[in-house]
N, C-alpha and C positions, 0 to 999 in steps of 0.2 A: 465439534459439530455448535452452531449458534444459538445461544439463547433467545433470543430473537425469532429465529424459526420456529423452532420448538413452541414459542408461546403461539404465535401466529396459528400454524399448524395445529397446537393444541385448540385454538377456537373453531377451525375448520370443524376438528372432530365433535366438538361442543354443537357444532350447526347440525350436522349429519345423522348425530345420535338416534333421534326419533323416528328418523324415516329408515334405518337400519333397524332400529327394534321393531318398527312395523312390518319390515320387510322379512326379517329374521321369526315372527311370530307364528304360531301354527295357526291355517288358516282353512279356509273351504276355498281353495280355487279357483270353481268354479261358480259361486256366488261371489267373489270379488269380482269377477272377470264379468258377470252378468249385470252386477250393479253399476258397473263401470262403462258398458253399453246401452243401459237405460237410460242414464242421466245424460250421457253425450244426445242421444236422439233429442230427449225432451227440449236441451238445450237448443239445439240445433233444426227442431223442426219446422219454423218458419222464416227458411230460407230459400232460395230456388230450389237447390236440389231436395232437400228435405219436403218441402211439399209436393215435389215430382214424385217421390216414391211412398208418401203418405207416412212419414217418422211420425205423426201422433196418434194414429191409430195401429202402432207396433206396440205391441202388450209384452213381447217375450223374445227371445235367441228366434224360437220357431217361426213367427212373422217377421221376423228381421231377415232370416236367410230364403224366405218364401219369396216377401218384396224386392228385397234391394236385391240386386246381378252382383256377381264377381265385375271387376274392374281391373285395367292397365291404365296406364298414364293418357293413351290417347283417349280414353273418352271421359277425361277431364279436361281436354283443351280448349275447349269451348266455354266452361264454365271459368279456368282460369283467365283465360283472354281477357272476360269482363270483366273479373277481379282486379286486375291490369290495368282494364281503362277506369277504375275506380269505383264501379257500380259495388253495391253494397248488401250484405247477406245473400252472397252467392253461394258457396258453400259451408260457411259458418257464420254465426251471428257474430262472433268477435270480429274485431277489426284484424286484417291482416297488418301485422309488423313491417315483413319484408318478405321477399320472394328468394329463398336459398337455390344456387345452379347446381345443377347437375348433370350429367351425360349419359346419353345414352350405347351402348354398343358400338353401334355404328355409327357414331357421331351424331352431332347435333348438341345444341342447350336446350334442356328443360327446366320449368320454373316450379319449385316445391311451395305451395304457400307455408308460413308460419306466423303460428298466434300465440297471445299467450298462453292458452291452455297446453296446446304443442309444446312449449319451452318449458312448462311444468310438468309434462309428462317425461321430458327428456332428463328430465333433474331427480323424477320418481326413482331413476335407475342410475343416474351418476352417485347420488348422494349416498344409497347402501353402500355401492361398490367402493367410492372413496374412503368413508369412512374404517371397511375391511382393510384396505392397505395401510392406513396410518395406524390404526390396532393391531394390524398382524404381522409388518414389515419393521424389524428391528432397524432404530437407527434412522429410518425415512423421514419422521416430523424434524429432524434435527437439522435440515437442508433446505435447500431452494429445488422447483422444478423446472422442467422446461417441457411446454405444450405446444404441439404444431403450430406455427403461423404460417399465413399466407402472404406472398407479395403481392402490392397491388401493381399490374403492371397496365391497368385502362382507366382507372380511376373510379370512382364511385358512381354506378348508375342508377337509375330510374326508371321506371317503369312511365305507360303514359300519362298513369293516374299520379304519380308521383310517389308510388312507392317505392322504397330503395331495394336493390338486387345485390345478395349476397354477402352471407359476414366477409368476415376477415382476419378471423383467429379462434381457437377454441374456445376461448374464455367467455364467449358471448353465449354460449349453452347455460351459463352460472347465473344465479341471482346476482343483485346489485349488491349486495354484503360481499358475495362471495368474490366477485368481482374487484371489490377493494382492496382484498386481502391478498387475491393472487396476484394483483399488480405489486405489491411489495415481496412476494414471493417467486417472480419469475425469473427465472434464470435470464432468459432472452425477454425483453420487453417488445411491444409492438413496435415501435421504431422501426425495425429490418423491415417492415413491411411496404415501407416507401424505397427500397432500396431503387438505385436506379437502372440496374440490370440483375438478372438471373444470378451472374458471378457477383455481383456485388453482395447480393442479397445472402449467396453460402458463405461469404467472406465476415459481414458483419454477424450473423449467426455466430458461427465457430466461435469469432473471436469473444462475444461474450460467453458462449459457453466455458472458454478458458478464463475467462479474468472473473469467472462469477465465483469461486471460491467453495464454500460449501454447496453440494450441487448432490441430489441424492434418489430425484424420481425422472425417469424420460416418459412421455405419454407422448406417441406420434401413431399415425395409423400404419402405413406403410414400412415393411422394414427392410425396403430397399430405400425410402429416401432417409430413413438411419444410417444405412451401411454409404450414401453419397456424402451424407455430411463428414462420416469417419474419412473416406477417400480423398476429401476436400482437405482436411485437417493434416493427413498424411503429406500430400501431394505437395501441401501451401505452408511446409512446416517452416521455413525460414523467415517467411512473410511473417506467420502469427504466433511464433515461441521467440523470447529472447535466446540470445545465445547462451545464457546460462540456466535456460529453463530446464531439471531434467527430463522433463515432462514429452520435450521433442524427441529426444531418442525412443521414447516407449510407441509415439506416436510412428514413427520411421518403422516400427517393426510390426504394427498393427495390434498392438496390444495398449487397447483401450480401457482395460482395467487400472492400467496405470497411468493414461492421461486425464481418469476421472476415478482417483481413488475411493471417493467418498459415495460415491453411485451404488444406490442398493437394490432398484427395480426398474427395469425394462418394460411398457404396456406399449406392446404393436399387434398388428394381426400374427395370425400363426396359424390358420387355421386356412384348406382350399388352397389355392397355388400360392400363398403366400407360406406355406411350411415349407417349401424346397430353398426360400431364404433365410431360414431361421438360423441356418448351421454357418451361414457366415456371421451374423450376429453374435449367437455363442463365441464363435472363433474367437472375435474383438474381445469381447465382452465377459471374458472366464471368469466364474465366481460370482456374476450378478445374476439374481433372481429376474428372468424373463417370464413374465405373465400374458398368456395369450389375450387377447382382447376379447371381449365378448362380439354379439353380432348387434351392429348397428347399421342405419342407412341412413342417408338425407332425409328420408320419411318417415323415419320412426327408430327408438330403442327398442332391441326386443331382448338381448341378454346381456348380462354381464357374470364374471367368473367370481369365485370366492377363494380366499387362500385356503390351499389344502385339496381342493377339490379339479377335476380336468373336465373339460366344457364351462358353460354357463348358466345360470338358472335365468330362466323367464324373467322379466321385467314384469310381472303381472299387475303393477298399480301405472303402469305407463297407458299403453294401449289395450283394444280389445283383438284377442287373436284367434285364428281359426289356421287349421291344418289340414291340407287335402293330402290324402294315402298315397305316395307312388304304389302301392301294393294292389289296393282295392279301388281309389280314386273317390275312397268317399271322404268326406269334410266334418273334421270332430273339432270340438272345443278344448280347452286349455286342462279344465277338469276330467276330459274322458282321453286322454290321448295312453297309448300303448307304444313300447317301442319301436322302434324303423324310421323309414324317413317320408318325408314329407315335404309338400310345398307351404310356404309360409304366406297367408293373407292378412292382414292387418285392417282395423279402423281405429283413425286417432283424431287428436283433437284438432290437426291442420287441416282438414276438411277431406282425407279421404276415408271411404268405407268400403269394407269387404275390397282392399285394394291389393292384385297379386301382386308384388315387389318382385319377384323372379329371383329368388333365392331357397336354394333347397339346403334343409336341416335334418339331422339324426336326432332323434328324441334316445339320449342314454339310459334315462333312469325319468321312473316317475315314482311319487308320494302320496299318502295318502291326506295330509298335511300340509304341503310344502309345494313350493311350485318346480316345474319338471326341469330337469338338468337336460338342456339341446348344446350340439355343435353344429357350427356351418360344415357344410360338405362341398356345395359347389354354386354358380350361378345356372339357372334354369336355362337361359340365354346365353352361354358361353360356349356358343358352336357357331361353326360354319359352313353353308349348303347353297355351294355354286349352282351345280348341278344333279344334286341329291346324294353326293359323297360325304353327308351328314357326319363331318368333323365335330369331336367335341374337345372341350379342356382338358376332358381325364384321358383321353384316348390319345392325345397329341403329350401331353404330359408321362405318359406309360411308354410310347415309342423315343421321347429322347432318353428316359430312363434306360432302354435298352443300347442306343446307342453309345449310352457313358457320357452326355453332355448334358444332363439336366441342372447340372450347377455352375454351368456356366450360361451366358446371358442366351436366350435363344427364344426368338418371336416368328411363328411360322404364319404367314398372311398371305391373302389371294392376291396375285397380280396378273391381271389377264386371267388368259384360263388356265391358270397353272397354280401351285403355292411355292412361296418360296419361305427358305426359314433365311432370318436373318441372325447369324449367331458368333459369337468368340470363340468359339471350340476352332480347332482344327485337326485335318485328316478326315473329316466326313466329306465323301463326295455326293454328287447328284444321284449316283445310283443308289448307293447304301441308304439315303433318304426315301427316294420313293419305294425303294424294296419294304422299308419298315412301314410306310405309311401304308401299301398294300396288303399289310396283315388286316387291314378294315375292311370288312366285306363290300360296304358300299362305294368306299373310295379304290376299289381294286375295280369293280364292275367300271365304274367309270371311266377309269383308264383304259378300259379294254373296248369301253365303245368308244374310245376316243376324244369322248367328249373334255376329259382333261389331258394337259401336253407335262410331261414328265416333271415332278419337282426339283428344286433347284436350290444350291446352298451358295449364300449371299454372306461372304465372310467380314462383318466388320472392326473397324479398331476404333481406337478412340473411346471414350465413354456414352456407349449405347444405352445403358439406362436412363443416364440423364437426358439425352436426347430423346427417348422415350417418353418421357415424363414432360419434358419441355414442349413435345407437340400434343401430348392430353392437354396441358396446363392452356395452351393455345385454344384449344378447341373448348374451353369452358370448367374443365375441371379443377379444384385445387389441389395442388401438388402435394400435399400430405395425405390425401384423399385417394390417389392412384395407385390400383392393385400391380402388383406382376401379374403378368399372364404370359402364358404360352403360345398362345391363340388369339387372334384377333381378325375380325370380319373388315378390320378399316386396310384400306392397300395404297400404296406410293410410298413407302418405306425408302424405297432408294434414296428419295430427294431427303431423308430425315438423318439416315444414318451415314457415319465415312468409311466407305468401302476401303479395303486393304487388297492390297497390290501383291 
């Protein structure tokens, strides 16, 4: 292990120790949350949005819930368009530093305003999480880290008002000092984002990982993205390894614990639809600790895991959170939660107020003086409904499991007036698929009415997971942010995937 890495990672721990101690200390969760809310409303009372809903007259949460409506992204579009043109004090008093891109389930790009306060709110979750890793995982401080980097495919863009659009790598969520340290601790530096092609991006990324030496931590979003990197190393071993490198044999055998012997921890999504991809990562990295990420969205930092716990702790110093119960429809604040399933609602320093982000979470445990323990379950909008068939991600996943193909690449998509399953699995007929989908009442009813034609199977070859990522990236999503899915409302995948003859 490297003494230089030990020293630099030790500085990280010192920088983040205070935030970790604050988060770990006993507190009144409800009061912490309400204090945050009132400061935020006071700061942004003299804005277009604040004046419209009378922020200056709000005296507590009850006033806030009465005056300010629940919102979705479409409610903010006229405000964001105004801010993008350069208008000031629209959603926040603060200057918008940049707009981050995200993509909806049906396509289309969305702009998320990013302010100094929002960056700090993200750091309020990132800092205690990283401190816990560097303090609790033996050996991780002795090496470098790989953090997700997105290739620049279209060059830097700006709004009509001259505001930059898009982060280029995860280090931009950190403060200035941390970014300077991370440049010395990155196994892969930011130069790979200027690759000439996706193929070149993968090659340069993998080559830098292999050349790194001490390499102890991987932090990516999607486990499927990490699997693609591993497959690229395996399939291009002759180009990436010297003939005398013993790691080449490990790569060809899919043994990436042998390829990266110093690796201690992998941080990636492991909940919801990503859970089905984790087995492949576990098989490739036997003996490496895989820590499921907490819940993070482009708009907000919701929770983070602590060593030794399942689920993630609500990041109560990041934003103001509300929770709509799926059981009774009532809205609860963080200090009044009970175990159960909820829709998440957030208010942030980026200018979103009572924003329904579309995530369903489970409250796993509550405590008298600690943040609750939560877990991401699914996207509320992860569904497809052409004629009333009401297909959901969970239902489709269960269908594929019953068919015994859920560990292969599978994507069910609407094509015209039927559904088509794009899959690498063989032996599944159109009839088998359609009969399995007909176990859903509404799907079966639509079939009987003739609204839906029988489902069909489209057997794919090549690298469909990579093809899937390329399409979504072209539609505005960052490569590292693309989540695995079994169901999509997007059509036209026959032009994306290579069909097996």
